[in-house]
Each structure stands twice: as structure tokens, then as C-alpha cells.
PAVEX-160458 format. One record per residue (C-alpha): residue number from 1; residue in one letter; x, y, z. Coordinates in nm, 2 decimals, always signed. Example, Ala and Ser with C-alpha at 12.3 -4.5 7.8 and 13.67 -1.06 7.14 Angstrom:
PAVEX-160458
<num=1&residu=A&X=+1.23&Y=-0.45&Z=+0.78>;
<num=2&residu=S&X=+1.37&Y=-0.11&Z=+0.71>;
//
This chain:
PAVEX-160458
<num=1&residu=M&X=+6.46&Y=+0.90&Z=+5.98>;
<num=2&residu=A&X=+6.78&Y=+0.84&Z=+5.87>;
<num=3&residu=K&X=+7.11&Y=+0.83&Z=+6.04>;
<num=4&residu=Q&X=+7.34&Y=+1.06&Z=+6.11>;
<num=5&residu=G&X=+7.57&Y=+1.02&Z=+5.77>;
<num=6&residu=E&X=+7.28&Y=+0.84&Z=+5.61>;
<num=7&residu=Y&X=+7.11&Y=+1.03&Z=+5.29>;
<num=8&residu=Q&X=+6.81&Y=+0.93&Z=+5.16>;
<num=9&residu=G&X=+6.67&Y=+1.07&Z=+4.82>;
<num=10&residu=Q&X=+6.41&Y=+0.91&Z=+4.53>;
<num=11&residu=C&X=+6.34&Y=+1.01&Z=+4.17>;
<num=12&residu=F&X=+6.06&Y=+1.25&Z=+4.10>;
<num=13&residu=C&X=+5.77&Y=+1.02&Z=+4.12>;
<num=14&residu=G&X=+5.94&Y=+0.81&Z=+4.41>;
<num=15&residu=A&X=+5.97&Y=+0.51&Z=+4.23>;
<num=16&residu=V&X=+6.35&Y=+0.53&Z=+4.27>;
<num=17&residu=H&X=+6.48&Y=+0.48&Z=+4.60>;
<num=18&residu=I&X=+6.89&Y=+0.47&Z=+4.66>;
<num=19&residu=K&X=+7.08&Y=+0.59&Z=+5.04>;
<num=20&residu=A&X=+7.42&Y=+0.77&Z=+5.09>;
<num=21&residu=T&X=+7.65&Y=+0.68&Z=+5.35>;
<num=22&residu=G&X=+7.92&Y=+0.85&Z=+5.48>;
<num=23&residu=E&X=+7.96&Y=+1.23&Z=+5.31>;
<num=24&residu=P&X=+8.01&Y=+1.36&Z=+4.98>;
<num=25&residu=F&X=+8.37&Y=+1.41&Z=+4.90>;
<num=26&residu=A&X=+8.27&Y=+1.72&Z=+4.71>;
<num=27&residu=M&X=+8.03&Y=+1.91&Z=+4.63>;
<num=28&residu=G&X=+8.00&Y=+2.23&Z=+4.33>;
<num=29&residu=Y&X=+7.85&Y=+2.31&Z=+4.00>;
<num=30&residu=C&X=+7.90&Y=+2.20&Z=+3.67>;
<num=31&residu=H&X=+7.83&Y=+2.43&Z=+3.38>;
<num=32&residu=C&X=+7.90&Y=+2.20&Z=+3.09>;
<num=33&residu=K&X=+7.70&Y=+2.15&Z=+2.81>;
<num=34&residu=D&X=+7.61&Y=+1.75&Z=+2.89>;
<num=35&residu=C&X=+7.53&Y=+1.88&Z=+3.22>;
<num=36&residu=R&X=+7.33&Y=+2.14&Z=+3.12>;
<num=37&residu=H&X=+7.13&Y=+1.95&Z=+2.86>;
<num=38&residu=W&X=+7.08&Y=+1.70&Z=+3.13>;
<num=39&residu=S&X=+6.97&Y=+1.89&Z=+3.33>;
<num=40&residu=A&X=+6.77&Y=+2.09&Z=+3.16>;
<num=41&residu=G&X=+6.88&Y=+2.41&Z=+3.34>;
<num=42&residu=P&X=+7.23&Y=+2.66&Z=+3.30>;
<num=43&residu=V&X=+7.38&Y=+2.45&Z=+3.55>;
<num=44&residu=N&X=+7.36&Y=+2.11&Z=+3.73>;
<num=45&residu=A&X=+7.46&Y=+2.11&Z=+4.12>;
<num=46&residu=F&X=+7.64&Y=+1.78&Z=+4.17>;
<num=47&residu=T&X=+7.73&Y=+1.59&Z=+4.49>;
<num=48&residu=L&X=+8.03&Y=+1.30&Z=+4.45>;
<num=49&residu=W&X=+8.04&Y=+1.04&Z=+4.65>;
<num=50&residu=Q&X=+8.25&Y=+0.70&Z=+4.68>;
<num=51&residu=R&X=+8.08&Y=+0.44&Z=+4.37>;
<num=52&residu=D&X=+8.01&Y=+0.16&Z=+4.71>;
<num=53&residu=A&X=+7.87&Y=+0.43&Z=+4.94>;
<num=54&residu=V&X=+7.56&Y=+0.49&Z=+4.72>;
<num=55&residu=K&X=+7.26&Y=+0.19&Z=+4.64>;
<num=56&residu=V&X=+7.00&Y=+0.16&Z=+4.50>;
<num=57&residu=T&X=+6.70&Y=+0.05&Z=+4.80>;
<num=58&residu=K&X=+6.41&Y=+0.08&Z=+4.56>;
<num=59&residu=G&X=+6.33&Y=+0.03&Z=+4.20>;
<num=60&residu=A&X=+6.63&Y=-0.13&Z=+4.09>;
<num=61&residu=D&X=+6.45&Y=-0.26&Z=+3.78>;
<num=62&residu=K&X=+6.28&Y=+0.10&Z=+3.72>;
<num=63&residu=L&X=+6.64&Y=+0.21&Z=+3.72>;
<num=64&residu=A&X=+6.79&Y=+0.30&Z=+3.40>;
<num=65&residu=T&X=+7.09&Y=+0.48&Z=+3.22>;
<num=66&residu=Y&X=+7.19&Y=+0.63&Z=+2.95>;
<num=67&residu=K&X=+7.55&Y=+0.66&Z=+2.83>;
<num=68&residu=K&X=+7.65&Y=+0.96&Z=+2.58>;
<num=69&residu=T&X=+8.00&Y=+0.84&Z=+2.70>;
<num=70&residu=D&X=+8.24&Y=+0.59&Z=+2.82>;
<num=71&residu=A&X=+8.31&Y=+0.94&Z=+3.13>;
<num=72&residu=S&X=+7.95&Y=+0.94&Z=+3.27>;
<num=73&residu=H&X=+7.68&Y=+0.70&Z=+3.26>;
<num=74&residu=R&X=+7.35&Y=+0.84&Z=+3.36>;
<num=75&residu=Q&X=+7.07&Y=+0.74&Z=+3.50>;
<num=76&residu=Y&X=+6.69&Y=+0.82&Z=+3.57>;
<num=77&residu=C&X=+6.36&Y=+0.63&Z=+3.64>;
<num=78&residu=T&X=+6.17&Y=+0.49&Z=+3.37>;
<num=79&residu=K&X=+5.85&Y=+0.53&Z=+3.50>;
<num=80&residu=C&X=+5.86&Y=+0.95&Z=+3.54>;
<num=81&residu=G&X=+6.21&Y=+1.00&Z=+3.37>;
<num=82&residu=G&X=+6.32&Y=+1.22&Z=+3.69>;
<num=83&residu=H&X=+6.72&Y=+1.21&Z=+3.77>;
<num=84&residu=V&X=+6.84&Y=+1.00&Z=+3.96>;
<num=85&residu=M&X=+7.28&Y=+1.03&Z=+3.99>;
<num=86&residu=T&X=+7.54&Y=+0.91&Z=+3.75>;
<num=87&residu=D&X=+7.83&Y=+0.69&Z=+3.73>;
<num=88&residu=H&X=+8.14&Y=+0.79&Z=+3.66>;
<num=89&residu=P&X=+8.32&Y=+0.47&Z=+3.64>;
<num=90&residu=P&X=+8.67&Y=+0.60&Z=+3.52>;
<num=91&residu=G&X=+8.69&Y=+0.79&Z=+3.87>;
<num=92&residu=N&X=+8.50&Y=+0.55&Z=+4.02>;
<num=93&residu=F&X=+8.30&Y=+0.78&Z=+4.16>;
<num=94&residu=T&X=+7.92&Y=+0.85&Z=+4.16>;
<num=95&residu=D&X=+7.80&Y=+1.19&Z=+4.14>;
<num=96&residu=V&X=+7.38&Y=+1.21&Z=+4.32>;
<num=97&residu=Y&X=+7.24&Y=+1.53&Z=+4.18>;
<num=98&residu=S&X=+7.17&Y=+1.76&Z=+4.50>;
<num=99&residu=A&X=+6.80&Y=+1.82&Z=+4.52>;
<num=100&residu=I&X=+6.77&Y=+1.40&Z=+4.50>;
<num=101&residu=L&X=+6.91&Y=+1.44&Z=+4.89>;
<num=102&residu=P&X=+6.69&Y=+1.70&Z=+5.07>;
<num=103&residu=G&X=+6.87&Y=+1.61&Z=+5.39>;
<num=104&residu=L&X=+7.24&Y=+1.66&Z=+5.30>;
<num=105&residu=K&X=+7.29&Y=+1.98&Z=+5.38>;
<num=106&residu=F&X=+7.42&Y=+2.14&Z=+5.02>;
<num=107&residu=Q&X=+7.76&Y=+2.34&Z=+5.08>;
<num=108&residu=P&X=+7.89&Y=+2.39&Z=+4.73>;
<num=109&residu=G&X=+8.27&Y=+2.42&Z=+4.69>;
<num=110&residu=L&X=+8.36&Y=+2.49&Z=+4.35>;
<num=111&residu=H&X=+8.22&Y=+2.55&Z=+3.98>;
<num=112&residu=V&X=+8.38&Y=+2.31&Z=+3.70>;
<num=113&residu=N&X=+8.37&Y=+2.38&Z=+3.34>;
<num=114&residu=Y&X=+8.29&Y=+2.69&Z=+3.34>;
<num=115&residu=E&X=+8.42&Y=+2.79&Z=+3.06>;
<num=116&residu=S&X=+8.13&Y=+2.67&Z=+2.93>;
<num=117&residu=A&X=+7.93&Y=+2.82&Z=+3.16>;
<num=118&residu=V&X=+7.60&Y=+3.03&Z=+3.04>;
<num=119&residu=L&X=+7.51&Y=+3.19&Z=+3.38>;
<num=120&residu=R&X=+7.78&Y=+3.43&Z=+3.55>;
<num=121&residu=V&X=+7.81&Y=+3.31&Z=+3.88>;
<num=122&residu=K&X=+7.90&Y=+3.55&Z=+4.20>;
<num=123&residu=D&X=+7.99&Y=+3.33&Z=+4.51>;
<num=124&residu=G&X=+8.33&Y=+3.34&Z=+4.59>;
<num=125&residu=L&X=+8.39&Y=+3.00&Z=+4.50>;
<num=126&residu=P&X=+8.66&Y=+2.86&Z=+4.27>;
<num=127&residu=K&X=+8.60&Y=+2.84&Z=+3.96>;
<num=128&residu=L&X=+8.79&Y=+2.61&Z=+3.71>;
<num=129&residu=K&X=+8.84&Y=+2.65&Z=+3.37>;
<num=130&residu=D&X=+8.74&Y=+2.24&Z=+3.31>;
<num=131&residu=F&X=+8.86&Y=+2.00&Z=+3.63>;
<num=132&residu=P&X=+9.08&Y=+2.02&Z=+3.89>;
<num=133&residu=A&X=+9.42&Y=+1.84&Z=+3.81>;
<num=134&residu=E&X=+9.39&Y=+1.57&Z=+4.02>;
<num=135&residu=M&X=+9.04&Y=+1.45&Z=+3.79>;
<num=136&residu=G&X=+9.25&Y=+1.48&Z=+3.50>;
<num=137&residu=G&X=+9.20&Y=+1.86&Z=+3.43>;
<num=138&residu=S&X=+9.38&Y=+2.16&Z=+3.40>;
<num=139&residu=G&X=+9.35&Y=+2.32&Z=+3.74>;
<num=140&residu=K&X=+9.29&Y=+2.65&Z=+3.61>;
<num=141&residu=T&X=+9.08&Y=+2.86&Z=+3.75>;
<num=142&residu=L&X=+8.85&Y=+3.14&Z=+3.56>;
<num=143&residu=P&X=+8.80&Y=+3.52&Z=+3.69>;
<num=144&residu=E&X=+8.40&Y=+3.52&Z=+3.84>;
//
């Protein structure tokens, strides 16, 4: 059993295990085309962690990285193809997909890249055109 503030996760087949310690500094939904394509869904649920809070505890040799851009290094299991996390070097943080951490209570705070949304969501959360200003975006919100 994991300690409070310690979350265990794994890929689809269980070959790659990760541990996230502490709490994510942000949780929400991304609607950008890249995240939609990577997740094979209309939206991707993210949890953002300081990079040093996320560790691979098993199967590091089975974890591969796909770099479409320098901003997002997507990591997946070479055995099952299960998506695990995305490292974001420019921001010095890691996005662990919310479904990978079953013990973490997912509490989304916003939608990012809502201008690209293909699924409109009415949940009362802020809908950012792109990213928050403090993350290099415009910080502009859009209507639900």
C-alpha cells in the first residue's frame, strides 16, 4: 500500500511502473490535436508534476520516448504500447496521464487548448484558448 502523497501507476500490461510523490501542481484536460491523437480520444486528462516527483520504479528498459516536438517527450511501454507520461523539458515538469494513477483523486481545474476542442464540455471550469499566461500562453478564456 502506498503512503499518503505517494501514488503508484503502471502501463497497460504492467511492465512499466511509476511512482509520483507529493501532489500534482495542476490537473485538467487538454484539447490540442497532438494530445487527442496520442490519447486516441477527444480529450486528454492530465496531472502535472515537478519532474523530480515522478520516478520509474520498474521496467525502465521497456519505457521508450517519442519526440514529435522538443516541448513534449511522450513515453510509452515498448511491450504493450501503453502510454504512461509526457515529459515537458521547457517547463521542467512531467504530465502523468490521470488514468495511470488510480489512487489519485482526479480534480481537474481547467481546460487548455480549448480553441482546438472537438468535444465541448459544460462543467463550469475555465476554458483557456491555449495555455495559462504563466506557462507561455495567452491566458485568454473562451466561453463554454
